C-alpha positions in Angstrom: 99.5 151.9 154.6 102.2 150.2 156.7 105.3 149.2 155.2 104.5 145.6 156.5 101.4 145.7 154.7 102.7 147.4 151.4 105.5 144.7 150.7 103.2 142.0 149.2 101.8 144.6 147.2 104.4 145.8 145.8 106.2 142.4 145.2 102.7 141.8 143.5 103.2 144.9 141.2 106.5 144.1 140.2 105.9 140.2 139.6 102.7 142.1 137.1 105.2 144.0 135.2 107.7 141.5 134.5 105.3 138.5 133.1 102.4 141.2 131.3 104.7 140.9 128.2 104.8 137.4 127.8 100.6 136.9 128.7 99.8 136.8 125.5 99.8 134.0 122.9 101.8 135.1 120.2 104.7 136.2 122.1 107.7 134.9 121.2 109.2 134.4 124.9 108.8 131.1 127.0 106.0 132.0 128.7 103.9 132.3 125.2 104.2 128.5 124.8 102.2 128.1 128.3 99.1 126.7 128.6 95.8 128.8 128.9 95.1 127.7 132.4 99.3 128.0 133.1 98.9 131.9 132.1 95.5 132.1 134.0 97.3 131.3 136.8 100.0 133.6 136.6 97.5 136.4 135.6 95.6 135.9 139.1 99.0 135.3 141.4 99.4 138.8 139.6 96.4 140.8 141.0 96.9 140.9 144.2 95.4 144.8 145.7 96.7 146.1 149.0 93.0 145.7 150.2 93.5 142.5 150.8 96.5 140.7 152.7 97.0 137.4 153.0 99.1 136.2 155.6 102.9 134.8 154.9 106.3 134.2 156.7 106.5 137.8 157.4 103.3 137.8 159.7 104.6 135.6 162.0 108.3 136.4 162.0 107.9 140.3 160.9 112.0 141.0 161.7 112.8 138.5 158.8 112.0 141.7 156.2 115.1 143.3 157.4 117.1 140.5 156.3 116.3 139.2 152.4 118.8 136.2 153.2 117.5 135.2 156.5 115.6 132.1 154.5 118.6 130.7 152.6 121.3 128.9 154.3 124.3 130.4 156.2 126.1 127.3 154.9 125.4 125.0 152.1 127.3 121.8 151.0 125.5 119.9 148.2 125.5 118.8 144.9 121.9 119.7 144.5 120.1 116.3 144.5 115.7 116.6 143.3 113.7 114.1 143.2 114.7 112.1 145.3 112.1 108.9 147.0 113.1 109.6 150.9 114.4 112.6 152.4 115.9 112.7 155.6 116.5 115.5 157.8 119.0 114.8 160.8 119.0 118.0 163.0 122.4 118.5 164.9 123.4 120.6 167.7 126.7 121.6 169.5 126.7 118.8 172.5 128.4 119.5 175.7 128.9 115.6 176.6 129.6 114.1 173.0 128.3 113.8 169.6 126.5 110.9 168.4 126.1 112.0 164.4 129.3 110.5 163.1 127.6 107.0 164.3 124.0 108.1 163.2 125.2 109.0 159.8 127.4 105.9 159.2 124.4 103.8 160.4 121.6 105.1 158.3 124.1 104.7 155.3 125.3 101.6 155.7 122.1 100.0 156.3 120.8 101.3 153.1 121.3 99.4 149.9 123.5 100.8 147.1 120.3 101.7 145.1 119.0 103.5 147.8 121.8 105.4 148.2 120.7 106.9 144.9 117.1 107.2 145.6 117.5 109.4 148.7 118.9 112.3 150.6 120.5 112.8 153.8 120.2 116.8 155.2 122.5 117.3 157.7 120.9 120.2 159.3 123.5 121.9 161.8 121.7 124.1 163.8 124.2 126.1 165.2 125.1 130.2 164.0 129.0 129.6 164.8 129.8 129.1 161.3 133.3 127.9 162.2 131.6 125.0 164.1 129.3 124.5 161.1 132.3 124.2 159.1 134.2 122.0 161.6 131.3 119.6 161.2 131.1 119.7 157.7 135.1 119.1 157.3 134.4 116.0 159.7 131.5 114.8 157.4 133.6 115.1 154.3 136.8 113.1 155.7 134.1 110.5 156.9 132.4 110.3 154.1 133.7 111.6 150.9 131.8 109.1 148.4 128.5 110.1 149.3 128.6 113.8 149.4 129.8 113.6 145.9 127.3 111.5 145.1 124.8 113.7 146.5 123.1 111.2 149.4 124.6 113.8 151.7 124.0 117.4 152.1 125.0 119.9 155.0 123.2 123.4 155.6 122.6 125.6 158.4 120.4 128.4 158.8 121.6 132.0 159.8 120.9 133.5 163.0 118.6 136.2 161.2 116.0 133.7 160.6 115.3 133.3 164.5 113.8 136.2 166.3 115.6 138.0 169.0 115.6 135.0 171.5 116.4 137.3 174.9 112.8 138.9 173.9 110.5 135.6 173.8 107.5 135.3 175.9 107.4 132.9 179.1 105.1 130.1 178.4 103.6 127.1 179.6 105.5 128.1 183.4 109.2 126.5 181.8 112.5 128.1 183.3 113.3 130.7 180.1 116.3 128.7 178.9 114.0 125.5 178.2 111.7 128.6 176.2 114.4 129.7 174.1 115.6 126.1 173.6 112.0 124.6 172.5 111.7 128.0 170.3 115.1 127.6 168.7 113.9 123.6 167.9 110.5 124.7 166.8 111.9 127.0 164.3 114.9 124.6 163.3 112.1 122.1 162.4 110.5 124.5 160.1 113.4 125.9 158.6 114.6 122.1 157.8 111.3 121.0 156.5 111.0 124.3 154.1 114.5 123.2 152.7 113.3 119.5 152.2 110.0 120.1 150.9 110.7 120.6 147.4 113.2 117.6 147.2 111.5 114.7 147.7 108.6 112.5 147.6 108.3 111.8 151.0 110.4 113.4 154.3 111.1 111.7 157.6 111.7 113.8 160.5 114.9 112.0 162.3 117.6 112.9 165.2 121.3 112.9 165.3 121.4 110.3 168.3 119.7 107.4 166.7 119.9 104.0 165.4 118.2 101.9 162.6 117.5 98.6 161.2 118.6 97.0 158.1 115.8 97.3 155.3 114.6 100.8 156.8 114.2 102.6 153.3 112.2 100.0 152.0 110.3 99.0 155.0 109.0 102.9 155.4 108.6 102.8 151.1 106.8 100.2 151.2 104.7 101.0 154.4 103.8 104.2 152.9 103.0 102.8 149.4 101.2 100.1 150.5 99.0 103.0 152.8 98.3 104.9 150.0 96.9 102.2 147.9 94.5 101.4 150.5 93.8 105.3 150.2 94.1 105.8 153.5 94.2 109.6 154.1 97.2 109.8 156.3 99.2 112.9 157.9 102.3 110.9 159.6 103.1 107.6 159.2 105.0 106.8 162.6 108.2 104.3 163.2 109.3 105.4 166.3 106.9 105.6 169.4 109.9 108.5 171.0 108.9 112.1 170.7 109.5 113.3 166.7 111.8 110.8 165.9 111.0 108.7 162.3 107.9 110.6 161.9 107.3 110.5 158.0 105.0 113.2 155.7 104.0 113.6 152.6 106.5 116.5 151.2 103.6 117.8 149.3 102.0 118.2 152.4 104.8 120.1 155.0 103.8 123.7 154.7 100.9 122.5 157.3 103.3 121.7 159.4 105.8 124.7 158.8 103.1 126.9 159.1 101.7 125.7 162.4 105.4 125.5 164.0 106.2 129.2 162.7 102.1 130.2 164.0 103.3 129.0 167.3 106.7 128.6 167.6 107.5 130.3 171.6 104.2 128.3 172.7 104.6 124.6 172.7 107.3 122.1 172.6 107.6 120.7 168.7 106.5 117.0 169.2 103.0 118.8 171.0 102.7 121.1 168.2 102.4 118.2 165.8 99.9 116.1 167.9 97.6 119.6 167.8 98.2 120.0 164.3 96.3 116.5 164.2 93.8 117.0 166.5 92.6 120.4 165.2 92.5 118.7 161.7 90.7 115.7 162.6 88.7 115.9 165.9 84.9 116.5 166.9 84.8 118.7 169.9 81.1 117.3 170.5 82.7 113.5 170.7 84.6 112.5 173.4 88.1 111.3 173.5 87.9 108.4 172.7 86.5 109.3 169.2 89.2 111.5 168.9 91.8 108.6 169.5 90.0 106.7 166.9 89.7 109.4 164.3 93.6 110.3 165.3 94.8 106.7 164.2 93.2 107.1 161.1 95.5 109.6 159.9 98.9 109.4 162.4 99.5 105.7 161.6 102.0 103.9 163.7 104.3 100.9 162.4 105.7 97.6 164.7 107.7 97.1 165.2 109.8 100.4 165.5 112.5 100.7 163.2 114.8 103.6 164.8 115.8 103.7 168.8 117.3 106.8 170.4 120.6 106.1 171.5 121.7 109.5 173.4 121.2 110.0 177.1 123.1 113.9 176.8 120.2 116.2 175.6 120.7 119.1 173.5 119.2 121.0 176.7 122.0 121.5 178.9 122.0 119.7 181.7 119.4 116.9 180.9 119.7 113.3 180.7 117.4 111.8 179.0 117.5 107.5 178.3 114.7 107.2 176.5 114.4 104.0 174.8 111.7 102.3 172.2 110.8 99.4 173.7 109.8 98.1 170.4 113.2 98.6 168.7 115.3 95.3 170.4 118.3 95.1 171.1 121.0 97.6 169.7 124.8 95.7 168.8 127.3 97.0 171.2 129.8 95.3 169.3 131.3 93.0 166.8 132.6 89.5 167.4 135.2 87.8 165.7 137.0 84.6 166.0 140.3 85.5 166.6 143.7 83.7 166.7 145.1 82.1 170.0 146.2 85.0 172.1 147.4 85.8 175.3 146.0 89.2 176.2 146.9 91.9 178.9 146.5 95.8 179.7 147.6 97.9 182.2 143.7 100.0 181.3 141.6 99.5 184.1 138.4 97.3 182.9 134.6 98.4 183.8 132.5 96.0 185.5 133.5 92.8 183.6 134.3 94.3 180.2 137.5 92.9 180.4 139.9 93.1 177.2 139.9 88.9 177.5 135.9 89.0 176.8 136.4 91.3 174.1 139.1 89.0 172.3 137.0 86.5 172.7 133.9 88.2 171.1 131.8 87.7 174.2 131.7 91.5 174.7 133.4 94.3 174.4 136.3 96.2 176.4 135.6 99.3 178.7 138.4 100.3 180.1 138.7 103.9 182.4 140.8 107.1 181.6 144.0 105.5 179.4 147.0 107.2 180.2 150.2 108.1 178.3 152.1 104.9 177.5 149.4 102.4 178.5 148.9 99.8 176.3 146.6 96.5 175.6 148.9 93.6 174.4 147.9 90.6 172.4 150.5 87.7 172.6 149.7 84.7 170.0 149.9 81.4 170.8 151.8 80.3 168.3 152.6 83.1 166.5 150.8 84.2 163.5 151.7 85.2 159.6 149.6 88.2 160.1 147.9 89.7 157.1 145.4 92.2 158.6 143.6 94.7 161.7 140.8 96.0 162.3 140.2 97.8 166.0 136.8 100.1 166.4 136.9 102.1 169.5 133.5 103.4 170.8 130.3 102.2 170.0 126.4 103.6 169.5 125.7 104.2 173.2 129.2 105.4 173.7 130.4 107.2 170.8 133.2 109.7 172.3 134.7 106.4 174.4 137.6 105.6 171.8 141.4 105.7 171.4 142.9 108.5 170.6 146.8 109.3 169.8 147.4 105.1 170.0 149.3 103.9 167.7 149.0 100.0 166.0 152.4 97.8 166.5 153.9 94.7 166.1 157.0 92.6 167.3 158.5 90.0 164.7 159.5 86.9 165.8 162.8 87.9 163.6 163.2 91.0 163.3 164.0 92.2 159.9 167.1 93.9 158.9 166.0 96.5 156.9 162.5 97.6 157.0 160.0 99.6 154.2 160.3 103.0 154.4 156.7 103.2 155.5 157.2 101.4 158.5 158.8 102.5 161.7 160.8 100.9 164.2 160.3 101.3 168.3 162.5 101.3 170.5 161.8 98.5 172.0 161.7 96.5 168.8 158.3 96.7 167.6 157.1 98.0 164.2 154.1 100.5 163.7 152.0 99.7 161.4 149.0 101.9 162.1 147.0 104.4 163.9 143.7 105.2 165.2 142.1 108.1 163.4 140.1 110.4 164.5 136.7 108.4 163.9 138.7 105.9 166.5 139.1 103.3 163.5 142.7 101.7 163.1 142.4 99.5 159.9 145.0 97.9 158.0 147.4 95.5 156.4 150.4 94.1 157.3 152.9 92.9 154.6 153.5 89.4 155.6 156.7 88.8 153.2 158.3 92.0 155.0 157.6 91.2 158.9 157.4 87.7 158.5 155.9 85.7 161.5 154.8 88.0 164.0 154.4 87.1 168.1 152.7 89.9 169.6 150.5 93.1 168.9 150.2 95.8 170.9 148.0 99.4 171.0 150.1 102.1 172.2 148.5 105.3 174.0 151.0 108.5 173.1 148.1 111.1 175.3 146.2 111.2 178.1 142.5 110.3 177.5 139.2 112.6 179.0 137.4 110.3 178.2 137.5 106.3 178.7 137.8 103.7 176.1 135.9 101.1 174.2 137.0 98.5 171.9 134.1 97.4 170.0 135.6 95.3 167.6 138.7 93.5 167.4 139.3 91.5 164.2 143.0 89.7 163.8 143.2 88.7 160.5 146.0 85.7 159.4 147.3 84.1 156.1 145.4 81.2 157.3 142.1 83.3 157.9 139.1 82.0 155.9 
C-alpha cells in the first residue's frame, strides 16, 4: 500500500486507540457521559479499513502530506470570536498601484451599528507569503482600528506558502497565459483557505473584496433577506448582493465545504466565479432540458437582491497590468466628498488643480480638491474674512476611488491676528509667524482642536507640504469649526 493510501488508515487506527478506553458507559472519563448515538458515531468513525480510501484534501493537494502546518495560518491576529451571525471574508493582496484595503475596512465598519459590531466578524485574509508584508498590513490595521481588533470584530490571517502546490508546475488551461493561470489558481486556493477558516465561526458567510464600498444598514439588509428566504422555505445556496464577480455572495457556513471541495478539485482549471456557476449548474440543471429551464432552476437557489448593496471601486486589478473599471449599475452613486458649511474665506494654492476640482469648490462643499503632484514647499491657504475664533479642524485626503491620493508629511498651521508672547509647550512656531497645530497621519487625515484662549482670533490657516509626493492629492473633506459653529 502506498504511503498516501496508508495514511488515512494509520490515522484512523490511532484515533481508535485513543477513544476505545472511553467507549463504555461505566467510564469516568468525559466520553462516558456521551449519548449512545454519539458513542456510536465515534465508533463508526474509527472503523475505517485500508480497503476503502475516502477522498480528502490530500487527494487533490497531495503535497500537504509533507507539511503538517500547511493548513494552519502562517500569521494570525485574532481574539477568537465564535458564533458570529455574519462572517465577512476580505481577501487582500499587495497591489502595485494603490491599496484600497483601509478605505474598504473603514466603510464596512462605519456602516454597521454598534450592536452589529458585536455580532459580526471581519476576517482580513492577507493572501501573501511574505510575512514581513503581512505584518506590515496587520500593523497598519492595528493603528487604524485598534478597538475593533480588541473587541474581536476584526481578525487578520495569512496562509502558509506550503498550502499551495508548486505554481511553476501548473497545467496551462483555457488558453490563458501562464501568468494568468497562476493568478486564478492562487485565487481559487485563497478562497478555499479563507472559507475553511471562516466555516466554523458563524451562521452566514459573505465573500467580499478589498476594493469595495457598501451602504449603511447593509448587515441588517443581508440578515433580514436571508431569514426571509429561509422562512419562505426557499432552499437557497447563494444570496447575491452584488452583480459583479464574487463580490457580496452569501452562503450558509454549514454549506461552505461544498465550495471548498469544488475549488480544490478544479483549482487549476477555471476562475473562481466560473466554478461557482458550474457548481450550481451541476447541483440544479437537468441536461435533458433547455437552457431556459436551467436558468429558472438556478434562480431558485441563486437569489439576487436588488438594488445591489456593494460597489466595486478599484480600477487596478490584483493581476499585474490589468485595469478594470467594473461598476455595478444597481448600486447608485458613491459619495466622493463630504461637504460642510465653513466660515467665509479666500482660498489659494500653488498646487495645480485637475480640471474643475479646485480648492475653492472643495471649501464651499461643491466638490473635492484634486491637485497634481504636490511638491515640497507647496501650500493650501485659507484666509478667513473676517478672522475667526477657531475651535477645531478636519481635513480628509483621498477618497474611495483614489485612496492613495493623500496628503503626506503635511502640517496644519494657523496665523493668529496677534502672535502670543508665549505658547503651550506642545505648539511650535514657524519662521514666518504661523503656529503648527496638527499634521496629516499615515491615513491622510488631519483632525484636531485649537485652544482659542491661547491663540486668540485666527486670520489664516495653512496646509504646508514638506516632502515631494509621488501621487496626486485629493482633499475630500474640509471642516473648519469655530466657537460660533453649531
